[in-house]
C-alpha positions in Angstrom: -27.8 19.0 -60.3 -29.8 20.6 -57.5 -30.6 17.2 -56.0 -27.0 16.2 -56.2 -25.9 19.4 -54.3 -28.6 18.8 -51.7 -27.4 15.3 -51.2 -23.8 16.6 -50.8 -25.0 19.2 -48.3 -26.9 16.6 -46.3 -23.8 14.4 -46.4 -21.6 17.3 -45.1 -24.0 18.1 -42.4 -24.2 14.4 -41.4 -20.4 14.2 -41.3 -20.2 17.3 -39.2 -22.7 15.9 -36.6 -21.2 12.4 -36.6 -17.7 13.9 -36.0 -18.3 17.0 -33.9 -15.3 18.9 -32.5 -14.8 20.7 -29.3 -12.1 22.7 -27.5 -11.4 22.7 -23.8 -8.6 23.8 -21.4 -8.4 20.4 -19.7 -9.5 17.0 -20.9 -9.7 14.1 -18.4 -10.0 10.5 -19.5 -11.6 8.6 -16.7 -14.5 9.7 -14.5 -13.4 7.6 -11.5 -12.5 8.9 -8.0 -9.5 10.9 -9.3 -11.0 12.1 -12.6 -14.2 13.3 -11.0 -12.3 15.2 -8.3 -10.0 16.7 -10.9 -12.9 17.8 -13.0 -14.8 19.4 -10.2 -11.7 21.3 -8.8 -10.5 22.6 -12.2 -14.0 23.7 -13.2 -14.5 25.5 -9.9 -11.3 27.4 -10.6 -12.7 28.6 -13.9 -11.1 26.2 -16.4 -13.2 24.6 -19.2 -13.1 20.9 -18.5 -14.4 17.7 -20.2 -14.4 14.2 -18.7 -14.6 11.2 -20.9 -16.1 8.2 -19.0 -16.8 4.8 -20.2 -19.7 4.0 -17.8 -22.9 6.0 -17.0 -21.6 6.7 -13.5 -19.0 8.8 -11.8 -16.7 7.5 -9.0 -14.9 4.5 -10.4 -13.8 2.3 -7.6 -16.0 4.2 -5.2 -19.2 3.4 -7.1 -18.8 1.7 -10.5 -16.6 -1.0 -9.0 -18.8 -1.3 -5.9 -16.0 -0.7 -3.4 -18.3 1.6 -1.3 -16.5 1.1 2.0 -14.0 4.0 2.5 -10.5 3.0 3.6 -9.0 5.7 5.9 -9.0 9.5 6.2 -12.1 9.5 8.5 -10.4 12.1 10.7 -8.9 14.0 7.7 -11.9 15.0 5.6 -9.8 16.8 3.1 -11.4 18.9 0.3 -13.7 17.0 -2.1 -13.5 13.9 0.0 -14.8 15.9 3.0 -17.6 17.3 0.9 -18.5 13.8 -0.3 -18.4 12.4 3.3 -20.7 15.2 4.5 -23.2 14.6 1.7 -23.3 10.9 2.6 -24.0 11.8 6.2 -26.7 14.2 5.2 -28.3 11.5 3.0 -28.3 8.7 5.5 -28.8 10.8 8.7 -25.4 11.2 10.3 -22.1 9.6 10.8 -23.4 6.6 12.8 -25.7 5.7 10.0 -22.7 5.1 7.8 -20.8 2.9 10.3 -22.8 -0.3 9.3 -19.8 -2.6 8.7 -16.7 -3.1 10.7 -14.2 -2.5 7.9 -14.9 1.2 7.8 -16.6 4.1 9.4 -18.1 5.2 6.1 -20.1 2.7 4.1 -22.8 3.5 1.5 -24.7 2.2 -1.4 -22.8 2.7 -4.7 -25.8 4.1 -6.5 -26.1 6.8 -3.7 -22.4 7.6 -4.1 -22.9 8.0 -7.8 -25.9 10.3 -7.4 -23.9 12.5 -5.0 -20.9 12.8 -7.2 -23.1 13.6 -10.2 -24.7 16.4 -8.2 -21.3 17.7 -7.2 -20.2 17.6 -10.8 -23.3 19.5 -12.1 -21.5 22.8 -12.3 -20.6 25.4 -15.0 -17.5 24.7 -17.1 -17.6 20.9 -16.6 -18.9 18.7 -19.5 -19.0 14.9 -19.0 -19.3 12.5 -21.9 -20.8 9.3 -20.4 -20.6 5.9 -22.0 -17.9 7.2 -24.2 -14.7 5.4 -25.4 -11.6 7.2 -26.5 -10.2 5.8 -29.8 -7.3 8.1 -30.5 -4.9 10.2 -28.4 -2.5 12.4 -30.4 -0.3 15.4 -29.8 -1.6 18.6 -31.4 0.9 21.4 -31.1 1.5 22.1 -27.5 -1.7 20.3 -26.6 -3.6 17.2 -27.5 -6.4 15.9 -29.7 -8.6 13.1 -28.5 -11.2 11.2 -30.5 -13.9 9.2 -28.8 -17.1 7.4 -29.7 -20.4 7.9 -27.9 -23.8 6.5 -29.0 -22.4 5.4 -32.3 -21.0 8.8 -33.2 -17.4 10.0 -33.3 -16.2 13.2 -31.6 -12.9 15.1 -31.3 -11.9 17.3 -28.5 -8.8 19.5 -28.5 -7.3 20.4 -25.2 -4.3 22.2 -23.7 -3.8 19.7 -20.9 -4.6 16.0 -20.9 -5.2 14.1 -17.6 -4.9 10.3 -17.3 -7.5 9.3 -14.7 -8.0 5.8 -15.9 -8.0 2.9 -13.4 -4.8 1.2 -14.8 -2.9 4.1 -16.4 -4.0 3.3 -19.9 -2.7 6.5 -21.5 0.9 6.3 -20.3 2.2 4.1 -23.1 0.0 6.0 -25.6 1.6 9.4 -24.9 5.1 8.0 -24.7 5.5 8.5 -20.9 8.0 6.4 -19.0 6.4 4.3 -16.3 7.0 1.5 -13.7 4.9 -1.6 -13.5 4.7 -4.4 -10.9 7.1 -4.9 -8.1 10.2 -2.7 -8.1 13.7 -4.0 -7.3 15.4 -3.0 -4.1 18.2 -1.5 -6.2 15.7 0.8 -7.9 13.8 2.1 -4.8 16.3 1.7 -2.0 13.5 0.1 0.1 14.8 -2.7 2.3 11.4 -4.4 2.0 11.4 -4.6 -1.8 12.4 -7.8 -3.6 15.9 -8.2 -4.9 14.8 -8.3 -8.5 11.9 -6.5 -10.2 8.9 -8.4 -11.6 5.7 -7.6 -13.4 3.4 -8.9 -10.7 0.4 -6.6 -9.9 -2.0 -6.9 -7.0 -5.0 -9.2 -7.1 -8.2 -7.4 -8.4 -11.7 -8.1 -7.2 -15.0 -8.2 -9.0 -17.3 -7.1 -6.3 -20.9 -8.2 -6.0 -23.6 -6.7 -3.7 -26.0 -8.8 -1.7 -29.1 -7.7 0.1 -31.0 -9.4 2.9 -34.5 -10.2 1.7 -35.5 -12.0 4.9 -37.9 -15.0 4.4 -38.8 -14.0 0.8 -39.5 -17.0 -1.4 -38.5 -17.7 -4.9 -35.1 -17.9 -6.7 -34.6 -14.2 -7.6 -31.1 -13.2 -6.6 -29.8 -16.7 -6.1 -26.8 -17.4 -8.3 -26.2 -20.5 -10.4 -23.3 -22.8 -9.7 -20.4 -21.8 -12.0 -19.1 -24.5 -14.2 -15.7 -24.6 -12.6 -17.0 -24.2 -9.0 -14.7 -25.5 -6.3 -15.9 -25.0 -2.7 -12.4 -25.6 -1.4 -11.4 -22.2 -2.8 -13.7 -20.5 -0.2 -13.5 -23.0 2.7 -11.6 -20.8 5.1 -13.6 -17.6 4.4 -15.2 -17.6 7.9 -12.0 -18.5 9.7 -9.1 -16.2 10.3 -6.6 -16.5 13.1 -5.9 -13.5 15.2 -3.5 -11.1 13.5 -2.7 -7.5 12.4 -5.2 -7.6 9.5 -8.7 -7.4 10.9 -7.7 -9.3 14.1 -9.5 -12.7 14.3 -12.6 -13.6 12.3 -14.6 -16.1 14.4 -17.6 -16.8 12.2 -19.5 -16.4 9.0 -21.8 -13.6 10.2 -18.7 -11.6 11.2 -17.2 -12.2 7.8 -20.4 -11.0 6.1 -20.6 -7.9 8.3 -17.2 -6.8 7.2 -18.7 -4.9 4.3 -22.3 -4.4 5.5 -23.8 -1.3 3.9 -26.9 0.7 4.8 -30.3 -0.7 4.0 -29.2 -4.3 4.7 -26.9 -4.6 1.8 -23.5 -6.4 1.8 -20.4 -5.6 -0.2 -18.7 -8.8 -1.1 -15.0 -7.8 -1.4 -13.5 -10.3 1.0 -9.7 -11.0 0.9 -9.5 -14.1 3.1 -10.5 -17.1 0.9 -12.9 -14.8 -0.7 -13.2 -13.3 -4.2 -9.8 -11.7 -4.8 -8.6 -12.8 -8.3 -5.2 -12.6 -9.9 -5.2 -11.3 -13.4 -1.9 -10.6 -15.2 -3.5 -7.7 -17.2 -0.3 -6.0 -18.3 0.5 -8.9 -20.6 -3.0 -9.3 -22.1 -4.7 -7.7 -25.0 -8.0 -5.9 -24.5 -9.8 -9.0 -25.7 -7.9 -11.4 -23.5 -8.4 -9.1 -20.5 -12.1 -9.1 -21.1 -12.1 -12.9 -21.2 -10.2 -13.1 -17.9 -12.5 -10.6 -16.3 -15.4 -13.0 -17.0 -13.4 -15.6 -15.1 -13.1 -13.1 -12.2 -16.8 -12.6 -12.3 -17.4 -16.4 -12.2 -15.0 -16.7 -9.2 -17.1 -14.1 -7.3 -20.3 -15.9 -8.4 -18.8 -19.0 -6.9 -18.1 -17.2 -3.7 -21.7 -16.0 -3.5 -23.0 -19.5 -4.4 -20.9 -20.8 -1.5 -22.4 -18.2 0.8 -25.9 -19.0 -0.3 -25.7 -22.8 -0.4 -22.8 -24.1 1.5 -23.1 -21.6 4.4 -26.9 -21.4 4.2 -27.4 -17.7 3.8 -30.2 -18.0 1.2 -31.7 -14.8 2.6 -28.8 -12.9 1.0 -29.7 -12.3 -2.6 -27.8 -10.4 -5.4 -28.9 -6.8 -5.2 -29.9 -4.9 -8.4 -27.6 -2.0 -7.6 -25.9 -1.4 -10.9 -27.3 -0.6 -14.4 -26.0 -3.9 -15.8 -27.7 -7.0 -17.1 -25.8 -9.4 -14.8 -26.0 -7.2 -11.7 -22.3 -7.0 -11.4 -20.6 -3.6 -11.1 -19.6 -2.0 -14.4 -15.9 -2.4 -13.8 -13.6 -4.5 -11.6 -11.7 -3.1 -8.6 -8.1 -2.7 -9.9 -5.8 -2.1 -7.0 -2.8 -1.2 -9.2 -1.9 0.6 -12.3 1.0 1.6 -14.5 2.9 4.2 -12.4 4.4 7.2 -14.2 8.0 8.1 -13.7 7.5 11.6 -12.3 9.4 14.6 -11.1 9.2 13.0 -7.7 9.5 9.3 -6.9 7.8 8.6 -3.5 9.2 5.5 -1.7 8.8 4.0 1.7 11.6 6.0 3.4 10.0 9.5 3.0 6.8 8.0 4.3 8.4 6.5 7.4 10.7 9.5 8.1 9.4 12.6 6.2 11.6 15.1 7.9 14.8 13.4 6.6 13.6 14.4 3.2 11.8 17.5 1.9 9.1 16.0 -0.2 6.6 16.7 2.5 6.9 20.4 1.7 5.4 19.8 -1.7 2.4 17.8 -0.4 -1.0 18.0 -2.1 -3.0 15.0 -0.8 -3.0 13.1 2.5 -3.6 9.6 3.7 -3.5 7.6 6.9 -4.2 4.0 5.8 -1.4 1.4 6.2 0.4 -0.2 3.3 -2.0 -2.9 2.3 -1.3 -5.3 -0.6 -3.3 -8.2 -2.0 -1.2 -11.0 -3.4 -2.7 -14.2 -2.0 -4.0 -15.5 -5.3 -0.6 -15.5 -7.1 1.8 -18.1 -5.7 4.7 -16.5 -7.6 4.4 -13.2 -5.7 7.4 -12.7 -3.3 6.5 -13.0 0.3 6.5 -9.5 1.8 4.8 -8.6 5.0 3.5 -5.3 3.7 1.2 -4.7 6.7 4.3 -4.7 9.0 5.8 -1.7 7.2 4.9 1.0 9.7 4.3 4.5 8.5 2.6 7.6 10.0 -0.1 9.5 8.2 1.6 11.0 5.1 1.2 13.3 2.2 1.8 12.8 -1.6 4.2 15.2 -3.3 3.0 17.2 -6.3 5.9 16.0 -8.4 4.4 12.5 -8.3 1.6 13.7 -10.6 3.9 15.3 -13.3 5.9 13.1 -15.7 9.6 13.6 -16.2 9.4 14.4 -19.9 5.9 14.6 -21.4 4.5 18.1 -21.2 1.0 19.2 -20.7 0.1 15.8 -19.4 -0.5 14.8 -15.8 -1.9 11.8 -13.9 -4.7 11.7 -11.3 -5.4 8.2 -10.2 -3.4 5.1 -8.9 -0.9 5.9 -11.7 1.2 8.4 -9.8 4.9 8.2 -9.3 5.3 6.0 -6.3 6.9 2.7 -5.6 5.0 -0.5 -5.8 5.1 -0.8 -2.0 3.8 2.8 -1.4 1.0 2.2 -3.9 -0.5 -0.1 -1.3 -1.3 3.1 0.7 -1.9 5.7 -2.0 -4.3 3.6 -4.0 -7.2 4.0 -1.4 -10.3 6.0 -2.2 -9.8 9.2 -0.1 -6.2 9.6 -1.2 -7.1 9.2 -4.9 -9.9 11.8 -4.4 -7.2 14.1 -3.0 -4.8 13.3 -5.8 -7.5 14.0 -8.4 -8.3 17.3 -6.7 -4.7 18.3 -6.8 -4.4 17.4 -10.4 -7.4 19.6 -11.1 -5.8 22.5 -9.1 -2.5 22.0 -10.9 -4.1 22.0 -14.4 -6.3 25.0 -13.7 -3.4 26.9 -12.2 -1.4 26.2 -15.4 -4.2 27.5 -17.5 -4.7 30.6 -15.4 -0.9 31.4 -15.5 -0.5 30.4 -19.2 2.2 27.9 -18.2 2.8 24.2 -18.5 2.1 22.1 -15.4 5.8 21.5 -15.1 6.4 25.2 -14.7 3.7 26.1 -12.2 4.6 27.2 -8.7 4.0 24.4 -6.2 3.0 26.9 -3.5 0.3 28.4 -5.8 -1.2 24.9 -6.3 -1.1 24.2 -2.5 -2.7 27.6 -1.8 -5.5 26.7 -4.3 -6.1 23.5 -2.4 -6.1 25.2 1.0 -8.7 27.6 -0.3 -10.8 24.6 -1.1 -10.3 23.3 2.5 -8.0 20.5 1.3 -5.2 19.2 3.5 -1.6 19.5 2.2 -0.2 18.2 5.5 -1.5 15.1 7.2 -2.2 16.6 10.6 -4.7 14.5 12.7 -5.4 17.3 15.2 -5.7 20.3 13.0 -9.3 20.6 11.8 -10.3 22.6 8.8 -13.0 24.3 10.9 -10.2 26.0 12.8 -9.7 29.6 11.6 -6.0 29.0 11.9 -6.1 25.8 9.7 -4.5 27.3 6.6 -1.7 29.0 8.7 -0.9 25.7 10.5 -1.0 23.8 7.2 1.3 26.3 5.5 3.8 26.6 8.4 3.8 22.8 8.7 4.5 22.5 5.0 7.6 24.8 5.4 8.9 22.7 8.2 9.4 25.7 10.5 7.3 23.8 13.0 7.5 20.0 12.6 4.9 17.5 13.7 5.1 14.0 15.3 4.2 11.0 13.2 2.8 7.9 14.8 2.0 4.5 13.1 -1.3 3.5 14.8 -3.4 0.5 13.9 -5.5 1.1 10.8 -5.5 4.9 11.1 -2.0 6.3 11.2 -1.5 9.7 12.7 0.7 12.8 12.6 0.1 15.2 15.5 0.8 18.9 15.2 -0.1 19.7 18.8 -1.5 23.2 18.3 -1.7 23.9 22.0 1.9 22.9 22.8 4.2 25.8 23.7 7.1 26.6 21.3 10.6 27.3 22.5 12.8 30.1 21.3 15.3 27.6 19.9 12.7 25.5 18.1 11.3 28.5 16.3 14.7 29.9 15.4 16.0 26.6 14.0 12.8 26.3 12.0 13.3 29.7 10.5 17.0 29.3 9.8 16.7 27.5 6.4 14.6 30.5 5.1 16.4 33.3 7.0 20.1 32.4 7.3 20.7 35.8 8.8 19.4 34.5 12.1 22.4 32.1 12.4 24.0 34.0 15.3 20.8 35.0 17.0 20.9 33.7 20.6 17.8 31.4 21.4 17.3 29.4 24.5 15.0 26.5 25.4 12.7 28.9 27.2 9.1 29.4 26.1 8.7 31.7 23.1 7.1 35.0 23.9 6.0 38.0 21.8 9.0 40.0 23.0 11.4 37.4 21.5 9.2 37.2 18.3 9.5 40.9 17.8 13.2 41.0 18.2 13.6 38.2 15.6 11.2 39.8 13.2 13.1 43.1 13.3 16.4 41.3 12.4 14.7 39.9 9.3 13.2 43.2 8.3 13.3 46.5 10.3 9.8 47.4 8.9 8.4 44.7 11.2 9.0 47.0 14.1 6.0 49.1 13.1 3.5 46.2 13.2 0.6 46.8 15.6 0.3 43.3 17.1 -2.4 44.2 19.6 -4.8 45.6 17.0 -4.3 42.6 14.7 -4.3 39.9 17.4 -8.1 39.2 17.1 -8.6 39.7 13.4 -5.7 37.3 12.7 -7.5 34.7 14.7 -5.1 34.4 17.6 -7.0 32.8 20.5 -4.4 33.3 23.3 -4.4 36.3 25.6 -2.4 39.2 24.2 0.7 39.7 26.3 4.4 40.4 25.8 5.2 37.5 28.2 2.6 34.8 27.5 4.2 31.5 26.3 3.1 31.2 22.7 1.7 27.9 21.5 2.2 26.3 18.0 -1.2 27.6 16.7 -0.3 31.2 17.6 3.2 31.0 16.3 2.0 29.5 13.0 -0.5 32.4 12.6 2.1 35.1 13.4 4.8 33.5 11.2 2.4 33.0 8.3 0.8 36.5 8.6 4.0 38.5 9.0 6.9 36.6 7.3 5.0 34.7 4.6 7.6 32.0 4.3 5.2 29.9 2.3 5.6 32.4 -0.5 9.3 31.4 -0.8 9.4 29.1 -3.8 10.5 25.4 -3.6 11.5 22.9 -6.2 10.1 19.4 -6.9 12.3 18.0 -4.2 11.0 20.5 -1.7 14.3 22.4 -1.6 14.2 26.2 -1.1 14.8 28.0 -4.4 17.2 30.9 -3.9 17.1 34.0 -6.2 
């Protein structure tokens, strides 16, 4: 009897350890660019966070997929992206040391990127389950219960808020969230560039491979075998590209290879022109079928490398042992597109092109400056759309694109946000996704702090949390976060009281705030009017705004403003212009004064960016 009880006790203990349970505030499935940023931000804000990641690395497309050439945001080092960029520069010895290839100003070895992200994520409140696979996602009261396997054991975590940070929006169908997939119809988005009818076509993916220059080293190590279905014609035009908007002209093979040259003489093979892009219709495949097709994608990349080594003669370029995999391929493919949630906000091309004709910009939480770039060359059935000719300035992503229409306590943090298929060509890039993830973390942590659902949280509170973390909410090219007036200019820009000028420009679009430009009386009054309608009949000319006029307007809004000691506060507020009643005030000064005295950013807005009246 005693032996039987002992066996039962051992069995109970074994069951407990093989199916351990945990409780957190926020659980993130996917430790890619978005998931990692979300976890870091939420944990820094005091929430208890867990990330479940299928690989032993953090960073997703940045690292585990090998796409370690940053696309865009080089002049907008927002929040966690800016921290990551600085750590890369510190590691390699400055910004110039990262400008090794001509596709980007920031190129790095994936293993280095992973190490940096793991250092950034080594903080209190953040637990990461590596090499873990979720097996069940179910609703548990107001929250969620997630079961996952790790090292042959089963675990369960209960969480208040669930975040989908997977590369292809895996959780959306599992939680019952409505989503879009593939190309949208013109009738759905209103985009003149969209096809007449919708289809399920997604962008080509790429299985990246890294090469390294071994010089005159002998032997066969790093030389790939010829794939069984090798066809050199598939890669024949890789070194030739006529002059055009995309990359200009490519005149030779060395120029093609230098496209993704990384530090330490390594080369990222992620080449779109007769290179290793591969169409995979993953939405219609089972997990097993997808796995089989991904092997074909690997073989296609292997064929490209075989072509480089043998047909082109670059036998000095050998496969680098960069990743902890047996075949030296990255752990995951580079998926450029995901299922996209139907959110509180649906971001289409028009608000990107003309933000001030809409109010979504007021709700911005992440910024980007890269053009709309799609990869569809490997699918002949894809409609012909000149995506790169759709011109947009630098832009921001509205918070409502992270929050589903119906499912509560669930948000997204990757390429699965609520945008059109066309807009996804810009929002899918690494720095933007890092920003989206950071915003998801700020949203989830704010909800926990306020004991609210994410759908109930103040947009302005989330934006302020991001600004406190030196993240951009407005895509201002010329407002640097080192400026003591940065947050004020960001906040006043996000109210629309002072509007900026958007410029589509090559491969790094811009929006200029012009901090030193003088503001007119009329410009300031018209900017204030939506928030303070009592100013409707206040005379305002095109003359330069001065402190005298500012005082007269402030007193009309609130008579208590007449007692403000401007001179005493001028320096502490960070105003850099000379104090004078008659000095023409520039946009930086006006932003600081408006922000410090009127606090218009505290006036709540809804998901559409419209002002909420009491």
